[in-house]
C-alpha positions in Angstrom: -3.0 -90.8 -57.5 -3.0 -93.3 -60.4 -6.2 -94.6 -61.8 -6.9 -97.9 -60.0 -8.2 -99.6 -63.1 -5.3 -98.9 -65.5 -3.1 -101.6 -66.9 -0.2 -100.8 -64.6 -2.3 -101.2 -61.4 -3.9 -104.4 -62.6 -0.5 -105.8 -63.5 0.9 -104.9 -60.1 -2.0 -106.5 -58.3 -1.8 -109.7 -60.3 1.9 -109.9 -59.6 1.3 -109.4 -55.9 -1.3 -112.1 -55.8 1.1 -114.5 -57.6 4.0 -113.6 -55.3 4.9 -116.5 -53.0 6.0 -114.1 -50.3 2.6 -112.4 -50.3 0.8 -115.7 -50.4 2.9 -117.0 -47.5 1.7 -114.1 -45.3 -1.9 -114.8 -44.4 -2.8 -111.2 -43.5 -1.1 -109.6 -46.5 -2.7 -112.1 -48.9 -6.2 -111.7 -47.5 -5.9 -107.9 -47.5 -4.8 -107.9 -51.1 -7.6 -110.2 -52.2 -10.3 -108.1 -50.4 -8.9 -104.9 -51.8 -9.1 -106.2 -55.4 -12.5 -107.7 -55.0 -14.1 -104.5 -53.6 -12.8 -102.3 -56.4 -15.4 -101.9 -59.1 -14.4 -103.6 -62.4 -11.3 -105.4 -60.9 -12.9 -108.5 -59.5 -12.4 -110.3 -62.9 -8.6 -109.9 -62.5 -8.6 -111.8 -59.2 -10.4 -114.9 -60.4 -7.3 -116.5 -61.9 -5.2 -116.0 -58.8 -8.0 -117.3 -56.7 -8.2 -120.4 -58.8 -4.5 -121.0 -58.4 -4.9 -120.3 -54.7 -7.3 -123.2 -54.3 -4.5 -125.6 -55.2 -1.7 -123.9 -53.2 0.4 -125.9 -50.8 -0.1 -123.5 -47.9 -3.4 -124.0 -46.0 -3.7 -120.3 -45.2 -3.7 -119.5 -48.9 -6.4 -122.1 -49.6 -8.6 -120.7 -46.8 -8.5 -117.2 -48.2 -9.0 -118.4 -51.7 -12.2 -120.3 -50.8 -13.5 -117.2 -49.0 -12.6 -115.1 -51.9 -14.8 -117.0 -54.2 -17.7 -116.7 -51.7 -17.1 -113.0 -51.6 -17.1 -112.7 -55.4 -20.5 -114.5 -55.4 -21.9 -112.2 -52.7 -20.9 -109.1 -54.6 -22.0 -110.4 -58.0 -24.9 -112.8 -57.2 -26.3 -112.7 -60.7 -23.1 -114.0 -62.2 -23.0 -117.7 -63.0 -20.2 -119.4 -61.2 -17.8 -121.6 -63.3 -18.5 -125.3 -62.9 -14.8 -126.0 -62.6 -14.6 -123.8 -59.6 -17.6 -125.5 -58.0 -16.1 -128.9 -58.6 -12.8 -127.7 -57.1 -14.6 -126.5 -54.0 -16.3 -129.9 -53.7 -12.9 -131.5 -53.9 -11.6 -129.3 -51.1 -14.2 -130.8 -48.8 -11.6 -133.6 -48.3 -8.8 -131.1 -47.6 -6.7 -132.1 -44.7 -7.0 -128.7 -43.1 -10.3 -128.5 -41.2 -10.7 -124.8 -41.6 -10.5 -125.2 -45.4 -13.1 -127.9 -45.3 -15.5 -125.7 -43.2 -14.9 -122.7 -45.4 -15.8 -124.8 -48.5 -19.0 -125.9 -46.9 -20.0 -122.3 -46.2 -18.9 -121.1 -49.6 -20.8 -123.8 -51.4 -23.9 -123.1 -49.3 -23.9 -119.5 -50.5 -22.9 -120.2 -54.1 -25.5 -123.0 -54.5 -28.2 -121.4 -52.4 -30.7 -121.4 -55.3 -30.1 -125.1 -55.9 -30.7 -126.0 -52.2 -27.1 -125.8 -51.0 -24.4 -128.5 -50.9 -25.4 -131.8 -52.3 -24.7 -134.4 -49.6 -24.2 -137.9 -50.7 -23.1 -140.9 -48.7 -19.3 -140.6 -49.2 -19.4 -136.8 -48.3 -21.7 -137.4 -45.3 -19.5 -140.1 -43.8 -16.4 -138.1 -44.4 -17.8 -135.1 -42.7 -19.1 -137.2 -39.8 -15.7 -138.8 -39.3 -14.0 -135.4 -39.3 -16.5 -134.0 -36.9 -16.4 -137.0 -34.5 -12.6 -136.9 -34.3 -12.9 -133.3 -33.3 -10.6 -132.1 -36.0 -12.7 -129.0 -36.4 -13.3 -126.3 -33.8 -16.6 -125.7 -32.2 -17.9 -123.4 -35.0 -16.7 -125.9 -37.6 -18.4 -128.9 -35.9 -21.7 -126.9 -35.6 -21.5 -126.1 -39.3 -20.9 -129.7 -40.3 -23.8 -130.9 -38.2 -26.1 -128.3 -39.6 -25.3 -129.3 -43.2 -25.9 -133.0 -42.4 -29.5 -132.2 -41.6 -30.3 -132.7 -45.3 -28.8 -136.2 -45.5 -31.1 -139.3 -45.1 -29.5 -142.7 -44.5 -30.5 -145.5 -46.9 -31.3 -148.1 -44.3 -31.5 -148.8 -40.6 -27.9 -150.2 -40.5 -26.5 -147.0 -41.8 -28.8 -144.9 -39.6 -27.6 -146.6 -36.4 -24.0 -146.4 -37.6 -24.4 -142.7 -37.8 -26.1 -142.5 -34.5 -23.3 -144.4 -32.9 -20.8 -141.9 -34.3 -22.9 -139.0 -33.0 -23.6 -140.3 -29.6 -20.4 -139.0 -27.9 -21.2 -135.5 -29.2 -24.4 -135.4 -27.2 -22.3 -135.1 -24.1 -20.1 -132.4 -25.4 -19.3 -129.6 -22.9 -19.7 -127.1 -25.8 -23.4 -126.1 -25.9 -23.5 -125.3 -29.7 -22.1 -128.8 -30.6 -24.5 -130.5 -28.2 -27.5 -128.6 -29.5 -26.6 -129.2 -33.2 -26.0 -132.9 -32.5 -29.3 -133.3 -30.7 -31.2 -131.6 -33.5 -29.5 -134.0 -36.0 -30.5 -136.9 -33.8 -34.1 -135.7 -33.7 -34.1 -135.2 -37.5 -32.7 -138.6 -38.3 -34.9 -140.5 -35.7 -38.2 -138.7 -36.5 -39.9 -142.1 -37.0 -38.2 -143.6 -33.9 -39.7 -141.8 -30.8 -38.0 -144.2 -28.4 -34.6 -143.3 -29.8 -35.5 -139.6 -29.6 -36.4 -139.9 -26.0 -33.1 -141.7 -25.2 -31.3 -138.8 -27.0 -33.1 -136.2 -24.8 -32.2 -138.1 -21.7 -28.6 -138.4 -22.9 -28.4 -134.6 -23.4 -29.9 -133.8 -20.1 -26.6 -133.1 -18.3 -25.2 -130.7 -20.9 -28.5 -128.9 -21.0 -28.5 -128.4 -17.3 -24.9 -127.2 -17.5 -25.8 -124.7 -20.1 -28.8 -123.5 -18.0 -26.3 -122.7 -15.2 -23.7 -121.1 -17.3 -22.0 -117.8 -16.3 -23.1 -116.3 -19.6 -26.5 -114.8 -19.3 -27.1 -115.1 -23.0 -26.3 -118.8 -23.0 -28.5 -119.4 -19.9 -31.5 -117.7 -21.6 -31.0 -119.7 -24.8 -30.7 -123.0 -22.8 -33.9 -122.2 -20.8 -35.9 -121.5 -24.0 -34.8 -124.8 -25.5 -35.5 -126.7 -22.2 -39.1 -125.4 -22.5 -39.3 -127.1 -25.9 -38.1 -130.4 -24.5 -40.6 -130.3 -21.6 -43.5 -130.1 -24.0 -42.8 -133.7 -24.9 -41.2 -135.0 -21.8 -42.4 -133.1 -18.7 -40.6 -135.4 -16.3 -37.2 -135.1 -18.0 -35.8 -132.7 -15.4 -38.2 -133.3 -12.6 -35.6 -134.4 -10.0 -33.5 -131.3 -10.9 -36.1 -128.7 -10.2 -33.9 -126.9 -7.7 -31.6 -126.0 -10.5 -34.3 -123.6 -11.7 -34.7 -121.7 -8.5 -34.0 -118.0 -9.2 -30.9 -116.2 -7.9 -31.2 -112.7 -6.4 -28.8 -111.1 -8.9 -30.3 -112.8 -12.0 -31.9 -110.5 -14.6 -35.7 -110.5 -14.8 -35.9 -112.3 -18.2 -34.0 -115.3 -16.8 -36.1 -115.4 -13.7 -39.3 -115.4 -15.7 -38.1 -118.3 -17.9 -37.0 -120.3 -14.9 -40.5 -119.9 -13.4 -42.0 -121.1 -16.6 -39.9 -124.2 -16.4 -40.8 -124.7 -12.7 -44.5 -124.9 -13.6 -43.8 -127.8 -15.9 -41.7 -129.6 -13.3 -44.3 -129.6 -10.5 -45.4 -132.9 -9.1 -46.7 -134.3 -5.8 -43.3 -134.6 -4.3 -42.0 -131.0 -4.9 -45.2 -128.9 -5.1 -44.8 -127.6 -1.6 -41.2 -126.4 -2.2 -42.0 -124.9 -5.6 -45.0 -123.0 -4.3 -43.0 -121.7 -1.4 -40.3 -120.5 -3.7 -42.7 -118.9 -6.1 -44.4 -117.1 -3.2 -41.1 -115.4 -2.4 -40.9 -114.1 -6.0 -44.3 -112.5 -5.8 -42.9 -109.6 -3.9 -40.0 -109.0 -6.2 -39.0 -105.4 -6.8 -39.5 -106.0 -10.5 -43.1 -105.8 -11.5 -43.0 -108.2 -14.4 -41.2 -110.8 -12.3 -43.8 -110.5 -9.6 -46.7 -110.8 -12.1 -45.0 -113.9 -13.7 -44.7 -115.6 -10.3 -48.4 -115.0 -9.5 -49.4 -116.3 -13.0 -47.2 -119.4 -12.3 -49.0 -120.0 -9.1 -52.3 -119.7 -10.9 -51.2 -122.3 -13.5 -50.2 -124.7 -10.8 -53.5 -124.1 -9.2 -55.3 -126.0 -12.0 -53.8 -129.2 -10.4 -53.3 -128.1 -6.8 -56.2 -125.8 -6.2 -56.4 -125.4 -2.4 -52.7 -124.7 -1.9 -52.6 -122.1 -4.6 -55.8 -120.4 -3.6 -54.4 -119.9 -0.1 -51.3 -118.2 -1.4 -53.2 -116.0 -3.9 -55.8 -114.8 -1.3 -53.0 -114.2 1.1 -51.3 -111.9 -1.4 -54.4 -109.7 -1.5 -53.6 -108.7 2.0 -50.4 -107.0 1.0 -52.4 -104.1 -0.5 -49.9 -103.4 -3.3 -51.4 -102.2 -6.6 -49.5 -104.4 -9.1 -49.8 -107.5 -6.9 -53.5 -107.1 -6.3 -54.1 -106.5 -10.0 -52.1 -109.6 -11.0 -53.9 -111.8 -8.3 -57.3 -110.7 -9.5 -56.5 -111.6 -13.1 -55.1 -114.9 -12.0 -58.2 -115.7 -9.9 -60.4 -114.9 -12.9 -58.5 -117.3 -15.1 -58.5 -119.9 -12.4 -62.2 -119.9 -11.7 -62.9 -119.9 -15.4 -61.3 -123.3 -15.8 -62.0 -124.5 -12.3 -65.4 -123.2 -11.3 -65.3 -125.2 -8.0 -62.9 -122.5 -6.7 -65.7 -119.9 -6.7 -66.5 -120.1 -3.0 -62.9 -119.3 -2.0 -62.8 -116.4 -4.4 -66.1 -115.0 -3.1 -64.7 -115.1 0.4 -61.7 -113.1 -0.7 -63.9 -110.5 -2.3 -66.1 -109.9 0.8 -65.4 -106.5 2.2 -63.4 -105.3 -0.8 -62.4 -101.7 -0.4 -59.4 -101.2 -2.7 -59.6 -98.7 -5.5 -57.5 -100.2 -8.4 -55.9 -97.9 -11.0 -54.9 -100.7 -13.4 -57.5 -101.2 -16.1 -56.8 -104.9 -16.4 -57.2 -105.4 -12.7 -60.4 -103.5 -12.7 -61.7 -105.5 -15.6 -60.9 -108.8 -13.7 -62.6 -107.5 -10.6 -65.7 -106.6 -12.5 -65.8 -110.0 -14.2 -65.7 -111.7 -10.8 -68.4 -109.5 -9.4 -70.6 -110.1 -12.4 -70.2 -113.9 -12.3 -70.3 -114.4 -8.5 -72.2 -111.2 -7.5 -75.0 -113.3 -6.0 -72.6 -114.7 -3.4 -70.7 -111.4 -2.6 -72.7 -109.2 -0.2 -71.2 -105.9 -1.3 -71.2 -106.5 -5.1 -73.9 -104.0 -5.9 -72.2 -101.2 -3.9 -68.9 -101.9 -5.6 -70.5 -101.7 -9.0 -72.4 -98.6 -8.1 -69.1 -96.8 -7.2 -67.8 -97.8 -10.7 -71.0 -96.6 -12.4 -70.8 -93.3 -10.6 -67.3 -92.7 -11.9 -67.9 -94.1 -15.4 -67.6 -90.6 -16.9 -63.9 -90.4 -15.8 -63.2 -93.9 -17.0 -60.8 -93.9 -20.0 -60.7 -97.7 -20.7 -63.3 -98.9 -23.2 -62.7 -102.5 -22.1 -63.5 -101.6 -18.5 -66.7 -99.9 -19.5 -67.7 -102.9 -21.6 -67.0 -105.3 -18.7 -68.9 -103.0 -16.4 -72.0 -103.2 -18.7 -71.8 -107.0 -18.7 -71.2 -107.3 -15.0 -74.1 -105.0 -14.2 -76.5 -106.9 -16.4 -75.4 -110.2 -14.9 -75.9 -108.9 -11.4 -79.3 -107.6 -12.4 -80.4 -111.2 -13.2 -79.6 -112.4 -9.7 -80.3 -109.2 -7.6 -82.7 -107.0 -9.6 -84.0 -104.9 -6.8 -80.5 -103.6 -5.9 -79.3 -103.2 -9.4 -82.2 -101.9 -11.5 -81.6 -98.2 -10.9 -77.9 -98.2 -11.4 -78.2 -100.4 -14.6 -80.7 -97.8 -16.0 -78.3 -95.0 -15.3 -75.4 -96.9 -16.9 -77.4 -97.7 -20.1 -78.6 -94.1 -20.5 -75.0 -92.8 -20.2 -73.5 -95.4 -22.6 -76.2 -95.0 -25.2 -76.6 -91.2 -25.2 -73.3 -89.8 -24.0 -70.6 -92.4 -24.7 -68.3 -91.5 -27.6 -66.7 -95.0 -28.0 -68.8 -96.8 -30.6 -67.9 -100.3 -29.2 -69.2 -99.4 -25.8 -72.3 -97.7 -27.2 -73.1 -100.7 -29.5 -72.7 -103.1 -26.5 -75.1 -101.0 -24.5 -77.6 -100.9 -27.4 -77.3 -104.7 -27.7 -78.1 -105.2 -24.0 -81.0 -102.7 -24.2 -82.6 -104.5 -27.1 -81.9 -107.9 -25.5 -83.8 -106.8 -22.4 -86.8 -106.0 -24.6 -86.8 -109.7 -25.6 -87.3 -110.9 -22.0 -85.3 -111.9 -18.9 -85.1 -115.6 -19.9 -83.5 -114.7 -23.2 -81.0 -112.5 -21.4 -80.3 -115.2 -18.9 -79.7 -117.8 -21.7 -77.3 -115.5 -23.5 -75.2 -114.4 -20.5 -75.2 -117.6 -18.5 -75.7 -120.3 -21.0 -72.3 -120.4 -22.7 -69.8 -121.4 -20.0 -66.9 -123.4 -21.4 -66.1 -125.1 -18.1 -68.0 -127.7 -16.2 -67.6 -128.0 -12.4 -67.8 -131.8 -12.7 -64.6 -131.8 -14.8 -62.3 -131.0 -11.8 -59.0 -129.2 -12.1 -57.3 -129.1 -15.4 -53.9 -130.8 -15.3 -52.6 -129.3 -18.6 -52.4 -130.3 -22.2 -51.0 -133.7 -23.1 -47.4 -134.1 -24.2 -46.7 -133.0 -27.7 -45.0 -135.2 -30.3 -41.3 -134.3 -30.7 -41.8 -133.8 -34.4 -43.8 -130.7 -33.7 -40.9 -128.7 -32.4 -37.8 -130.6 -33.6 -37.5 -128.5 -36.7 -37.1 -125.3 -34.7 -34.7 -126.7 -32.2 -31.2 -125.0 -32.2 -32.7 -122.0 -34.0 -33.7 -118.5 -33.0 -37.4 -119.3 -32.9 -37.4 -120.8 -29.4 -35.9 -117.5 -28.2 -38.8 -115.6 -29.7 -41.2 -117.9 -27.7 -39.5 -117.0 -24.4 -42.3 -114.6 -23.6 -45.0 -117.3 -24.0 -47.6 -117.9 -21.3 -46.5 -119.7 -18.1 -46.7 -123.4 -18.5 -46.9 -123.2 -22.3 -50.7 -123.9 -22.2 -53.4 -122.3 -24.3 -54.7 -119.1 -22.8 -58.0 -119.5 -21.2 -58.6 -115.9 -20.1 -62.2 -115.1 -20.6 -62.9 -112.3 -23.1 -64.2 -109.0 -21.8 -67.0 -109.2 -24.3 -69.1 -112.2 -23.2 -71.5 -112.2 -26.2 -70.4 -114.2 -29.3 -72.1 -114.9 -32.6 -72.6 -118.5 -31.5 -74.4 -117.6 -28.3 -76.7 -115.2 -30.1 -77.6 -117.5 -32.9 -80.2 -119.3 -30.9 -81.8 -116.0 -29.9 -81.7 -114.5 -33.4 -85.4 -115.3 -34.0 -86.5 -113.8 -30.7 -84.5 -110.6 -31.3 -85.7 -110.0 -34.9 -88.4 -107.3 -34.9 -91.8 -108.4 -36.3 -93.8 -106.3 -38.7 -96.1 -105.2 -36.0 -93.4 -104.0 -33.7 -94.2 -100.5 -32.4 -90.6 -99.5 -32.8 -90.8 -99.9 -36.6 -92.2 -97.1 -38.8 -95.5 -97.8 -40.6 -94.6 -98.5 -44.2 -98.2 -99.1 -45.3 -99.0 -95.4 -45.7 -96.8 -95.1 -48.7 -94.5 -92.6 -47.0 -91.5 -94.7 -48.0 -90.7 -96.1 -51.4 -88.1 -98.8 -52.2 -85.9 -98.8 -55.2 -83.3 -101.3 -56.3 -81.0 -98.6 -57.7 -81.9 -95.3 -55.9 -80.4 -92.1 -57.2 -79.7 -90.4 -53.9 -77.1 -87.8 -53.2 -75.3 -87.7 -49.8 -77.1 -84.5 -48.9 -80.5 -85.9 -49.7 -79.7 -89.1 -47.7 -78.7 -87.0 -44.7 -81.9 -84.9 -44.9 -84.2 -87.9 -45.2 -82.3 -89.7 -42.4 -82.7 -86.8 -40.0 -86.5 -86.7 -40.8 -86.9 -90.2 -39.4 -88.3 -90.6 -35.9 -85.5 -90.7 -33.3 -84.9 -94.3 -32.1 -86.7 -95.9 -35.0 -85.3 -99.1 -36.3 -85.7 -99.7 -40.1 -84.9 -103.1 -41.5 -85.4 -103.5 -45.2 -84.7 -106.6 -47.2 -84.5 -106.2 -51.0 -84.3 -109.3 -53.1 -83.4 -108.9 -56.8 -82.6 -111.4 -59.4 -79.3 -110.4 -61.1 -79.1 -113.4 -63.4 
C-alpha cells in the first residue's frame, strides 16, 4: 500500500478535487474532501481546492466546500483562518442557494466563535429575514437563521415594527421549531414592550396547543415544558383550553405529570370542579409517581379551594394504600403549613389512625401533624408511644429527629400522658443513638428543658411562618416575561420539567424545627452561668489555661477522660494578636 502522504498521492487527490466530473457528483466530492481532511498532514493540500469550490457554479460543490472549511477549523482550532476565506464566506450569505447560505451561517458561527459569532448588521439581517419569511429555507435553515438574528438590535421603532411585521406570519407556522424560534426572537426584540410580548404569546397559542397534542412524545414533552414557562407570566393564556391537558390512558408518566402541572395553573372558578374530578382519577394510577403527582396537584389547588381539596384528600386515606396514604399525609402537612385554618379537618382525619406506614417520608409527615395538632387528636400520645417503642428498629434519622420534636411539642400540651415516653426517648437518643445529628438534637432538647417550659414553648411554637388570618394562598404573582425569555426554545425548560407542581416555591416544613433565628432570643437563657452546678469548679486551681498549650493527642485524651461525665466546660480565651 503506498504512503498516503507521498507526492504521487497528493497529486492524485488534488487532481481529483479539481476534476469537474468529481465535483459534479455530490457524494464523490464530499467523500474525497472528508478523506483528505481526516488524513494527518494532508489538510493543507485541500485548502486550495476548497477555496476554488466556494466559487463553483454547482450549488452542491459550494455546499461541501463551505462545510469543508468548517471541518478544517474543527480539526485545527488553533490555526488562524485566512481573512480572504472569511470574507468569501460572508459573501456567500447572499448565495441564491438557501442550503449554501445556512451552511455559511453555521461555518462562520464556528470559525468566529471566539469573536462572538457572525457579525450581523442591518443589510445582512434584512436579507436573512427576507429569505426566512419567503420560506426559501427548510425548517432547520429557518430555525438557524432566526437563532442568529437574536444578536441583532434594530436602530429605531420603525425598523423594529417592520421586522415584527415580517416575523408575524411565522408565529403561526405549523412547524414547531420555526414557531418557537420566532417567538423567542419576538420576546428578545420586544423586551421593553410587554404589551407586544403578550400579543405574541396569544398569537402563538394555537401552534403551542398543536405541539402539545402531537403524536411525537418528545415534541409533546418539550411543548408542555415551554407552556409552563408561558403560564408563569400569563396564567390565563390557555384557561379555556384546559381539557386539552387531560391525560390519556396510554400516555407515558412523564407527560402525564407535566400535564397535571399545567392543569394546576389553569384552575379557576369555572373549571375547578372538573379539574379536581379529573385529578382524583389519576390518584389511583398504577404508576406510583403519577399518583403522587396528582395528589400534590390537588394539594396545590387546595391553597385556593381548600374545602373541596380537603374532602378529596381525606377520602383518599380510606383507600388504605401505602403510597397513596404517604403522599396524602405529606400533602396535608404542606397544606396546613400555609393554610392553618385547615387544621380541624386534618385532625378529624387523624382520629382513630391505625395504619403502620413503611415509607419514611410518610411517617415523618404523620409525626409532624401529631406534634403540631396533638392536643386535638385523642390518640396522639398512643401513636407516638408506638413509634417510641420501635425507635431502636428505625433506620431513618429524619424520622427520629421528627419523633423527638413531635414528642416535645406534645409534652407542652399533654404533659401527663407524654412525660414518661419522652424521658425514655431522650435517654435512648442521648446514650444509645449512633447518629450524631439525632443525638445532638436530643441533647439540645434536654438542655432546653433545663431552661424552663416557657423557653421551650417559645422556641417550638413561636416561629410559625403562616398566620391563620391570611387565608388561603392563591400563588405567586405573574413573573415578568424577561425572567424566562432567554431560556425559551433551549434545553433548560426541559430540565425544569421535574419542578414542583404549580411552579411555586416549596413550603414544606423542615423536619428540624429549630433554626438559629429562633434560638437567638433564647441564647442568653441557655448560656450557663458561672454558678451552674453542671460546670466544674475552676477556682481550686485544678485547671490551668494557656494560649498556646503543648498537648499531645494522647495527653488530651487522658485529661478528657478524667473529666466528670456530663460536665460542660465553656472556656473563652481572649488574646491580643496585634
